[in-house]
TORZABA-578036 format. One record per residue (C-alpha): chain; residue in three letters; z, y, x. Coordinates in nm, 2 decimals, always signed. Each point is the difference from the previous one (the first is absolute). Layout:
<nodes>
+-------+-----+--------+--------+--------+
: chain : res :     up :  north :   east :
+-------+-----+--------+--------+--------+
:     A : ALA :      Z :      Y :      X :
...
+-------+-----+--------+--------+--------+
</nodes>
This chain:
<nodes>
+-------+-----+--------+--------+--------+
: chain : res :     up :  north :   east :
+-------+-----+--------+--------+--------+
:     A : MET :  +0.00 :  +0.00 :  +0.00 :
:     A : ALA :  -0.08 :  +0.35 :  +0.13 :
:     A : GLU :  +0.29 :  +0.20 :  +0.12 :
:     A : LEU :  +0.06 :  +0.32 :  -0.19 :
:     A : ASP :  +0.06 :  +0.30 :  +0.22 :
:     A : ASP :  +0.11 :  +0.26 :  -0.26 :
:     A : HIS :  +0.11 :  +0.34 :  +0.12 :
:     A : PHE :  +0.20 :  +0.22 :  -0.23 :
:     A : GLU :  +0.05 :  +0.37 :  +0.05 :
:     A : PRO :  +0.36 :  +0.12 :  -0.04 :
:     A : THR :  +0.05 :  +0.24 :  -0.29 :
:     A : ASP :  +0.27 :  +0.22 :  -0.14 :
:     A : SER :  +0.18 :  -0.05 :  -0.33 :
:     A : GLY :  -0.30 :  +0.13 :  -0.19 :
:     A : ALA :  +0.18 :  +0.31 :  -0.12 :
:     A : SER :  -0.26 :  +0.28 :  -0.03 :
:     A : GLU :  +0.03 :  +0.32 :  +0.20 :
:     A : THR :  -0.10 :  +0.20 :  -0.30 :
:     A : TYR :  +0.02 :  -0.02 :  -0.38 :
:     A : PRO :  -0.21 :  +0.18 :  -0.26 :
:     A : MET :  +0.14 :  +0.28 :  -0.22 :
:     A : GLN :  -0.18 :  +0.22 :  -0.25 :
:     A : CYS :  -0.07 :  +0.34 :  +0.15 :
:     A : SER :  +0.18 :  +0.19 :  -0.28 :
:     A : ALA :  +0.32 :  -0.20 :  +0.06 :
:     A : LEU :  +0.02 :  +0.12 :  +0.37 :
:     A : ARG :  +0.26 :  +0.27 :  +0.07 :
:     A : LYS :  +0.07 :  +0.26 :  +0.26 :
:     A : ASN :  +0.21 :  -0.14 :  +0.29 :
:     A : GLY :  -0.13 :  -0.35 :  -0.08 :
:     A : PHE :  -0.23 :  -0.20 :  +0.23 :
:     A : VAL :  -0.38 :  -0.06 :  -0.04 :
:     A : MET :  -0.29 :  -0.12 :  +0.22 :
:     A : LEU :  -0.23 :  +0.29 :  +0.08 :
:     A : LYS :  -0.30 :  -0.07 :  +0.21 :
:     A : SER :  +0.15 :  -0.35 :  +0.08 :
:     A : ARG :  +0.32 :  +0.16 :  +0.15 :
:     A : PRO :  +0.35 :  -0.02 :  -0.15 :
:     A : CYS :  +0.09 :  +0.35 :  -0.11 :
:     A : LYS :  +0.29 :  +0.18 :  -0.17 :
:     A : ILE :  -0.12 :  +0.22 :  -0.29 :
:     A : VAL :  +0.09 :  +0.36 :  +0.06 :
:     A : GLU :  -0.22 :  +0.17 :  -0.26 :
:     A : MET :  -0.16 :  -0.12 :  -0.33 :
:     A : SER :  -0.20 :  +0.18 :  -0.27 :
:     A : THR :  -0.18 :  -0.13 :  -0.30 :
:     A : SER :  -0.32 :  +0.17 :  -0.13 :
:     A : LYS :  -0.09 :  +0.01 :  -0.36 :
:     A : THR :  -0.24 :  -0.25 :  -0.15 :
:     A : GLY :  -0.36 :  +0.13 :  +0.03 :
:     A : LYS :  -0.31 :  -0.05 :  -0.22 :
:     A : HIS :  -0.02 :  -0.36 :  +0.09 :
:     A : GLY :  +0.36 :  -0.09 :  -0.04 :
:     A : HIS :  +0.21 :  -0.09 :  +0.31 :
:     A : ALA :  +0.29 :  +0.21 :  +0.12 :
:     A : LYS :  +0.01 :  +0.01 :  +0.38 :
:     A : VAL :  +0.30 :  -0.01 :  +0.22 :
:     A : HIS :  -0.01 :  +0.19 :  +0.33 :
:     A : MET :  +0.25 :  -0.14 :  +0.26 :
:     A : VAL :  +0.10 :  +0.13 :  +0.33 :
:     A : GLY :  +0.20 :  -0.24 :  +0.22 :
:     A : ILE :  +0.14 :  -0.01 :  +0.35 :
:     A : ASP :  -0.05 :  -0.32 :  +0.21 :
:     A : ILE :  +0.35 :  -0.15 :  +0.04 :
:     A : PHE :  -0.07 :  -0.10 :  +0.36 :
:     A : SER :  -0.23 :  +0.26 :  +0.15 :
:     A : ASN :  +0.10 :  +0.30 :  -0.23 :
:     A : LYS :  -0.38 :  +0.08 :  -0.06 :
:     A : LYS :  -0.09 :  +0.15 :  -0.33 :
:     A : TYR :  -0.23 :  -0.18 :  -0.24 :
:     A : GLU :  -0.15 :  +0.10 :  -0.33 :
:     A : ASP :  -0.16 :  -0.20 :  -0.28 :
:     A : ILE :  -0.12 :  +0.05 :  -0.36 :
:     A : CYS :  +0.01 :  -0.29 :  -0.24 :
:     A : PRO :  -0.05 :  -0.04 :  -0.38 :
:     A : SER :  +0.35 :  -0.03 :  -0.16 :
:     A : THR :  -0.09 :  -0.33 :  -0.16 :
:     A : HIS :  -0.10 :  -0.17 :  +0.32 :
:     A : ASN :  +0.23 :  -0.21 :  +0.22 :
:     A : MET :  +0.10 :  +0.11 :  +0.35 :
:     A : ASP :  +0.16 :  -0.22 :  +0.26 :
:     A : VAL :  +0.37 :  +0.06 :  +0.07 :
:     A : PRO :  +0.14 :  -0.13 :  +0.33 :
:     A : ASN :  +0.30 :  -0.22 :  +0.01 :
:     A : VAL :  +0.23 :  +0.22 :  +0.21 :
:     A : LYS :  +0.32 :  -0.15 :  +0.14 :
:     A : ARG :  +0.27 :  +0.22 :  +0.15 :
:     A : GLU :  +0.27 :  -0.13 :  +0.23 :
:     A : ASP :  +0.28 :  +0.15 :  +0.21 :
:     A : LEU :  +0.04 :  -0.16 :  +0.34 :
:     A : GLN :  +0.27 :  +0.08 :  +0.26 :
:     A : LEU :  -0.13 :  +0.13 :  +0.33 :
:     A : ILE :  +0.13 :  -0.21 :  +0.29 :
:     A : ALA :  -0.20 :  +0.11 :  +0.30 :
:     A : ILE :  -0.32 :  +0.19 :  +0.11 :
:     A : SER :  -0.21 :  -0.17 :  +0.27 :
:     A : ASP :  -0.17 :  +0.18 :  +0.29 :
:     A : ASP :  -0.34 :  -0.05 :  -0.16 :
:     A : GLY :  +0.10 :  +0.17 :  -0.33 :
:     A : PHE :  +0.08 :  -0.30 :  -0.22 :
:     A : LEU :  +0.31 :  -0.01 :  -0.22 :
:     A : THR :  +0.24 :  -0.29 :  -0.02 :
:     A : LEU :  +0.12 :  +0.00 :  -0.37 :
:     A : MET :  +0.24 :  -0.23 :  -0.18 :
:     A : ASN :  -0.01 :  -0.07 :  -0.37 :
:     A : GLU :  +0.30 :  -0.07 :  -0.22 :
:     A : SER :  -0.01 :  -0.38 :  +0.06 :
:     A : GLY :  +0.02 :  +0.06 :  +0.38 :
:     A : ASP :  -0.37 :  -0.08 :  +0.08 :
:     A : LEU :  -0.15 :  +0.21 :  +0.28 :
:     A : ARG :  -0.34 :  +0.15 :  +0.01 :
:     A : GLU :  -0.17 :  +0.16 :  +0.30 :
:     A : ASP :  -0.35 :  +0.07 :  -0.14 :
:     A : LEU :  +0.02 :  +0.36 :  -0.12 :
:     A : LYS :  -0.09 :  +0.29 :  +0.22 :
:     A : ILE :  +0.19 :  +0.34 :  +0.00 :
:     A : PRO :  -0.17 :  +0.22 :  -0.26 :
:     A : ASP :  -0.21 :  +0.29 :  +0.14 :
:     A : GLY :  +0.10 :  +0.37 :  -0.03 :
:     A : ASP :  +0.33 :  +0.15 :  -0.09 :
:     A : LEU :  +0.15 :  -0.31 :  -0.16 :
:     A : GLY :  -0.05 :  -0.20 :  +0.32 :
:     A : GLU :  +0.15 :  +0.27 :  +0.22 :
:     A : GLN :  +0.30 :  +0.04 :  -0.24 :
:     A : LEU :  +0.05 :  -0.38 :  +0.00 :
:     A : ARG :  -0.01 :  -0.03 :  +0.38 :
:     A : PHE :  +0.23 :  +0.31 :  +0.04 :
:     A : ASP :  +0.26 :  -0.13 :  -0.25 :
:     A : PHE :  +0.00 :  -0.35 :  +0.14 :
:     A : GLU :  +0.05 :  +0.13 :  +0.36 :
:     A : ASN :  +0.29 :  +0.21 :  -0.12 :
:     A : GLY :  +0.18 :  -0.32 :  -0.13 :
:     A : LYS :  -0.07 :  +0.04 :  -0.37 :
:     A : ASP :  -0.01 :  -0.32 :  -0.21 :
:     A : LEU :  -0.33 :  +0.03 :  -0.19 :
:     A : LEU :  -0.16 :  -0.17 :  -0.30 :
:     A : CYS :  -0.39 :  +0.01 :  +0.00 :
:     A : THR :  -0.17 :  -0.01 :  -0.34 :
:     A : VAL :  -0.31 :  -0.22 :  +0.04 :
:     A : LEU :  -0.28 :  +0.02 :  -0.26 :
:     A : LYS :  -0.23 :  -0.30 :  -0.03 :
:     A : ALA :  -0.33 :  -0.01 :  -0.19 :
:     A : CYS :  -0.34 :  -0.16 :  +0.03 :
:     A : GLY :  +0.09 :  -0.19 :  +0.32 :
:     A : GLU :  +0.11 :  +0.32 :  +0.18 :
:     A : GLU :  +0.35 :  +0.12 :  +0.06 :
:     A : CYS :  +0.17 :  +0.29 :  +0.17 :
:     A : VAL :  +0.32 :  +0.20 :  +0.03 :
:     A : ILE :  -0.01 :  +0.29 :  -0.25 :
:     A : ALA :  +0.36 :  +0.13 :  +0.02 :
:     A : ILE :  +0.32 :  -0.03 :  +0.20 :
:     A : LYS :  +0.36 :  +0.06 :  -0.11 :
:     A : THR :  +0.34 :  -0.05 :  +0.16 :
:     A : ASN :  +0.16 :  -0.33 :  -0.09 :
:     A : THR :  +0.32 :  +0.08 :  -0.19 :
:     A : ALA :  +0.09 :  -0.37 :  -0.09 :
:     A : LEU :  +0.18 :  -0.04 :  +0.34 :
:     A : ASP :  +0.24 :  +0.28 :  -0.07 :
:     A : LYS :  +0.17 :  -0.19 :  -0.28 :
+-------+-----+--------+--------+--------+
</nodes>
């Protein structure tokens, strides 16, 4: 009998990175995919129905990772993709010489795959850590990307 040499590709849980939502149900400060990028909605306006019927929704969003501004216009009855955004607070343990953060989650697992964010946030993070502050980093994860979007002083240790 011929030997079977099957090769199976590993996959994830099958949970989608986005889900559909009717354009008219989207709200300011919510998330939406604009130009295939996960964005936070900062401005929304709806135009009146015209001669041929559809009200249009004009959206302005800021990319949650690169802070670039994106705009889109969509009929209010159409569906738009909304990214599944996960937010997690991780404790900062160390900063490596090559700019990677060592972070610990609540169950004690360590991660060393996130870089220091660019700009003022990264400088503030490095400054506070070097001055001995115990920091919590807020990590946002969507569409296979993740980055540190905020830092705060860990107050849980004071209790």
